[in-house]
N, C-alpha and C positions, 0 to 999 in steps of 0.2 A: 596543440597548436600546427595541425599538418597542411601542410600545401598542395594542392594537386594539379594537372594540367602539363600537358606536352610542352607550353613556351618556357617552364621552368625549369626542365630536365638539364639543359646544357648547362646553365651556371652551376646545379647542384651536382652535377658530374664534376665538374671543374672544384668544386668546394671539398668535395670528399677526398678528389684525389690530395688537393693542398693537406688537408687535416690528416690522413693518414700519411703523408711522406713526413710530417713534423710530428709524430706519436712515434713512428717506426723509429725514428732519430734517438728517442728518448727510450724506448723498449729497447733497441741495442746497443746502446752506449756507445754509437760509434757517430764520429764527427759528420758533417755531411760532405766535409771538403775532402775528408781522408777516401770517400770513396772512390773519388779520381785515380786514387793510386791505387787499386784493387785491380785483380785480374776478373774479367769478366766473370769464369766461372765461380771464385769466389764471392764474388757478388752476388750474383743469383743465388746462393746457396745461403746466405746471410738473409737473403730479402724473403727466402722462403721461411727463414726461421721467425723473421719479425713478424711475419705475416699470420704465422699459428700462434703466436702469442698476442696479436693485436684481437684476430677472430674472439678471443676467450674476453677480450677487456672491451668491448665496441658493444655499444646498443644501437637500434635502428628504428628509426622514426618512417611510419608509412601508411598509403592510405590505400585503402584494397576497395574493390570494385569489380563485380562480378568474378569473382576467384583469382583476380590479379591483382600482383602490387602497383596504383597508380602513380605513384611519383614518389622519388627519393629526396627526404627532406635534411636530415643531417645526421651526424655523428659525434657520441660522446664518449666520455671514459674517464679514466683516472690522467690521463696524460691530456686531456682538453679541458680540464674542470675550470682553466682560466677564462675560456672563453664565455663563459656567462651561465645564467639558469636557464637563457633561451635555447638552448640546444641542449641540454640536458634532461633526457626524458627515457623512463624505462620504454621496452617495445610495447607495441598493442597485440591486442590478444588474436588479431588478425594476421599480425607477420608471423606469429609462431607456427601458423598451418597454410601459411601461403603456399602456393604452387607459382614459384619465383620463375619469371620469362626472360628471355634476351632484352640487354636495355642497350642501345645502339649498337646490336649486332653482337655484344659478350652477354653472358651471363652475370649476375651479380656477385657470385663467388669471384670470378674471372675480374672483378676490380682490385682485388687484392696488388694486383701486380702493376696496376696504373699509376698508384702514387708512387713508386718508386721511380719508374721510367721518367715521372714527371720532376721528380727531385733531381734526377741526373740530369735533364734539361738546364734546370735551374738551379744549380748549386749556391747554397748559402751557408755562412758560417752559426754554428749554433753551440751554445755552453754544453759541455758536457753533461750527457744524463737530466738535462733539464727540458720540459714542453716548452714551445714557444707560442705566444697568443697570436693570431692571427687579425688584426682589426675590420671585423666585420660589423654591420650594423643590425643591430636586433630585428628581427623579423617582424613586420607591423600587419595587424589584420587590415583588410583593404577596405577601405573610407569612403562614401560616396558623396561625390562633391557637391554642396549645394547651391542653386542658384539664388543669388538676391532678388526677390521680386520687385521690381519697379515700377512706379505708373509711366503707360505707354506716354511718349514725348511726341508730341503733332508736330508738322512742320507747316508753316503757311509761308506764302509770297506776301511781302510787307513794301519791297520796291522794285523798281525796274529802270533802267538805264539803257540805249540804245543810241548807236551812230551807223546811219545806213544810208543809203541812194532816195529813199523815201521820205526822210525826216530824223531831227536828232531826239526829238520828242516821243514818248509810247502812243499817248494820244493822236498828235500830228501824222505819224507812223502807220496808224491802226485806221487811221480815216481816209488816210488814201488810197490802203488798201479795199477799203470799202468800196471806193469810188472805183476802183476797179482798174487803177492808175498805175502805167509802169513806170520803172526808174532803170530801165534797161537803155541805156544811147550808146551813141560813138563813142570812141574812149578817146580821151583830150588831153589825159596828163603826160602821155608821151608819143612817139610818131610809130605809130604801128602800122604803115601802109604798105609794107613788105608781109605783113601778117594775113593768111588767109580769114582768122577771124578777127575782125576790128569793133565788135562790141563788147559792153558790159554793166554791169551794174555799179558803174562807178561813183564815186562820191566825188561830188565836182566841187563844191566848197567846204571845208572843213578849219576848223580852229579849235586849237586846244587852248586858248588863251581863256587865264582863270582857274583853267583846269592841271595844267601840266606848268613846272617850272622852264620859264624859257630857256636856262640854260641846258635844261634836258631836251626840251621840245625839237632843238637845232639838232640833235643828234641820235635819239631813238628812232626805232622804225616806225613806219605806220602804223603797224598791229598791236604797237604799243602804247602809242598815242590813242588810238582809237578805243582800247583797252582801259588807261586811267580815266578817260573820258568820262566812258559808259559807266564804268565803276563807281566816278564820283557824282555824277548822275543820280544814280541809284540809290546813293546812300541818302543825297539832297531828297530824293522822292520818298524816302521813307521814314523822312520826317526827323533822320539822325542830324541833329543840330550840334553844336559844340556844347551846349550844355549837356544834355543827352550823352554825348560823347563821354565827358567826364564821369559820368556814373556809369559808363558801361565797364564789365568786367573785361578788360581787354586779352586776356589770357583765353578767354570762351569767343572771341570773334575772329575769322577767320576767312581767306583768300582763296578760293579755288576756281580760278580761271586759265581755260586753257587755248591753245592753237595748233592748226595743222601743220601751219608751215613755218610759224616764227617769225626769225627777221631776217627771212630771204633778201630782202635790198640792203641790207645793212652787210650780210654775209659776201652777196653779189660784187658790193663795194670795195669790200675788203680784199677781194680774190685781184680785181682790176688793179687797185693800189700796190699787192704785192709783186704785179707783175712788172712795176716800176723800182720797189724797194721797199721791203718792211718797216723801214722810217716811215712811210707814206701812211701805213695802215691807223687806222682809228684805233683808238688805245680801248674803246669802248665795244669793238667790234666785236668779241665773241659775248661777253654777258647779254650786250644788246640782240643779239642773233638766238639768244637760246629762248624756249618755249616758257620755261619758268619765271623768266625775271619779270614779267607785267605783273605776275601775283605777286612777287617779292616787292617788286617796285611799290607797288597801291597798298600793302601791308605796311610798308617802311613810312610811308604817308599819313596812313591813319594810325599809325602807332598798334597794329592788332597783332596780337602774339601768338593769336590758334594758329590750326593748321592751316598753314600757306605752301600750296605749290601746285602744279599743272600737270595735269593728262592731254595726251595727244595720242587720237585714235581716229585721225584723218577726219571725215566729215560729220564722224559721231561724236566727235570731242566735247561738245557743250552739252548733250545730255548725259555724258558718262562723268562728267564733271559737277553738273546738276545732283544727277543722281547720288555720287558720293560725299557732296558736301552736306546733304540730307541727310546720310548714312552719319556723318560725324554729329549732327544735331541730336540725332537719335539717339544714339550712344553714349549722349551726353557731354561728348568732349566738345562742344561748343553751343553757343546758344544764337549766336547770328553768323551766317556765310555768308561771302559775295561768290556768287557762282556764274558759269557762262564760258564764251570764247569770242574771241577775235581772231582775224587775219586781213591781210591785205597783200591778196596775190594777185591784184588789176596792177601789174608791173612786168615788163620785158620777160624776165626768166618765167616767172609765173604764168603767164598767158602762151609762153611757147614752148612750155614742159607739157601744157594741158593740149595745146594744140598737136605735138608731137605724138601724142598718144590719141591721138583720133576723137578728142571728148566732147569736142565743144562745136554748137551750132556756128553755121556760115551763114546766117542769114542777114549778112550785113546794110542789106537795101532796105530792110525794114525790122529796125532791133525790137521795137515794141513789141513784135509779135514771133521774136524769135524763141523765147521760151514757153512751150506749149506742151505742158504733162498731159498723157492718154491720147493726145491726138497723134494720128496715123501719120503727118506728115513733119513729126519732129525729129530732128535731126541732130541734135544732141546739147549738153545744158548750156547755160550762159554765166559765166564766172561774175562772184558779186565780191564784196568788199563791206567790213564795215567789224560791229560788236555787238552783243547783247549781253547786259551782266541783270540777274535777279538777287534780290535782297532774301536769302532764307532764314526764315527764324523761327524759334520756337515756341508755339502756340500761346504758354501762359507768361513766354518773356514779352511779348508782344503785346500782349493784352495789360501787361502790368504796366507798361509805357504808354500805354494810350495808342499805340500805332494801328493804321487803316491797314485793314485785310483784303488784300485784294481775289486771294484764293487759296484753296488746302491743298499743297503736295502730297498726295496721296502713296505714290512709290514708285519703282520701275525695275527694269530690268538689263540686261547684255547681254548677249551667247556670239558666238562667231559661225558663220560657213563654214571654215574648215575646206574650201571647196576652191577657190580660184583670188587670186591678186587683185584684181580690178574687176571682175564679172561676178554680181552675184548668182546665188544657186539657181539652178533653173526651175525647180521646183518651191522655190521660196521656205526650206525648211527650216533654217534659220532666222528666218523672221519669222514665222510663224512661232516656233518655239519662245522667239523673244517676248512676244504677245501676250501667250499663254503663261510665261514665268512673271511677268509683270502684273498680269491679272491676280495669280496666285500670289503673289507675295503684298500686294495691296490690298486682299480680301475683297476683291472687288468682282462683281458679277457681271458677266459678260453682256447682259442686257441693259446694264447700264449704262453703258457706256454707247454714246448715241451722235459722238462727233470727235473727229479724227483729223488733225492736222500730219496730209500725208507728207513723208520724205520727197515722192515725187518730183524726181530732177529734171524730166525732159528726156531721158535716155531711154532708147530703144529696149535695153536689156533690163532697166531697172522699176518702170513705170507697172508693168503689170503684173509680175511678179508679187510685187507689194498689195498691189490691190487683189491679188487671187487668196492671198492670204490673210487679208484684212476682210474680206468677203465668204472666207472660211471661219473666220473666229467671232464676225458681227453680223454676216449677213441675214440672220432669220430677226433680225431688228428695223422693222419698219421705219423709224423714228432715226436711223443711222445716215449722217452726213460726212463728207468728207470734201477736202479741199486742199491746194496746194498755193501755198507764200512762195515762192519758188518763180512760179509763172509771172510775178511782178518784179521781182529785187533779185532774178538770179541765184546762183547758188553762193552761199558765201562761206562755205568749208567748214572750218573747224567754228565760225560763229553762228552758223545757220541753225544747229539747236535751240540755241539760247533765245536768237529773233525770232522765231518759230514757238518757242516757250511764252516769248510776252505778246505774240499775237494770239495764243491760246487763250493767256490770262485774259485779255482784251475782248475776247470771246464771252469768256464767260462773266465779264464785267457788265458787257454792255448789251447780250443776250442778241447780237448780230454775226454771221458767220461771212466773211469776205467771199466773192465768188475766185473761181479758178477761172482767168480769161484764155483767151485764144484756142479753146476746143472748139473747133470747126470742123471735124470730122474725125469724130470719137474713134477709137480702137472698137472691132466688132464683138467683142466679148465685155465691153463697159456697159452697166447700168446705170445709166445718165440718172435716174433717179435719188440716187446716191451721191451723186457730185453736184456740188455748189459752181455753178457754171451762170455765165452770163451778167449776172449780179446778185447781189448781197440777199439772203435770208435770214428770215427771224428764226431763232431756236434758243429754249430754254435749255440751256446744255447741263447735264446730269454728271456726266464725268467725261473728262476729253481725254484723248490719247495723242500724244505727239511724238512720233519716228524720226528718228535719225540714222543712214546707215554709211558706212564710208568704207575705201579702200583698204584689201586686208579682210573682208568678210566682217564685219565688226557692224554687229546690230545694236541697238537701244532703240527702249520703247518708254517713256514716263508720262505718267498718270497728274493730271489734276481736276478738282472738282470746286464747286461756289462753296464757300466756308460756311458751315451751317453751326450755329450757336446752338441749338437745341442738343447735337451729339454731345456737348460738354458734359463732363462728371461734374 
């Protein structure tokens, strides 16, 4: 039962020292504690005597390779019989003829002095003339872990909910996109005349009546109201009625909806109140400002006890949430997950913050043409707000309850540029890596991807880097088409990925791709044959890719496809 390998050597060196120190105590007839009173010279003399006796009473187990001893396993002898049979072995034949080489800088015979020094550093009382048994677990043969093979769990989309400047229902929202209608207008909810940017994809009329309790709707931040409303609409859209809800395993239903900014207005109001007195502060200001509380409140309302939390990765938040939610289903931890994102950044502090970092368009005289991805005249992105939530469900679970399946989620990936806090990598290496990993993870051939809902925010730095990465990955596919939803709704930050995922699913369902508006002077390196511009185009989507990238270099790519019943086993 010999072991080999350098990794085990330090442990066994210590074990040998412990064994020999205890055995010496039995052989010499000396109490370990009495050594403290010995003179150094007398102590060494007795140690040598004990070592001589020990050499005649111990046997060594070894593993021999190419003429050298590979590793030291254990010591046995009459003084160590209490350790059990696992350490009582006769020396192997190779040991008798082995040429010993230094171990940890010393010869094996030099190990004889090691136990004495070890015992002197750690003196312990022992019974006169008795050997001590050291509590050591028996050596075990290495066993191979066997992975339980389970049937692959497929993830499908069975419901969608949205709150946006172009509509609060998926069909209305997508029809407006197909018509090329812009939801970007002048800001009306607060006075912004002193700001250089006074436009946004602002939601003009919103009501949470029937979706959120009145006592909470007056206290919550808009991001949470958007989240709860979109989430419950998605549940209703999935056909999860009260009767269906009673039949669900609540322990396998979860909520994973994130936010980039969280309750920024609530937090801002709390700071203003604090300037007067802490007594003026909203007692809910801390929980209602955190990004996780939206998922938590929705889970409480639904009674869903599965995975419930949030992810915040700036403008890539939604895709990260969708991907993580799907993984919970794939691993069998959930059967249904609500996933997506919500943000309400069209407020003074949100607008001012992005103005300060010079990220926003200042085309105030013509708001509808301010967001213009891939156009040479673009001057920054347009801030948007709202929420998007998808119901992700395990395929067999969805079929069992008779749910309508909108599309299948194939997988995705995420990477980090590790380059700059706000600027994308100039060569798009992180984006390219993310796309390649997503294809690999989902098992999708690149020639099957014929539609891309691009991140394309209308910024000088980001649009073309993404385009070049996409062309490098899919440029050989003549069927490839791409568009930018942000050209009509602006950038919804943490909600962008989920809202664009809804647009992607709708493209799969309808067979129509919405246009990218405002491309009047295309970038020189842009091949417009790949861009859906001007008006909607018909396309039989095979596999669709949706990208989202965020400050911090966060990249994410997720893949959807039409649900194919013929692939069912």
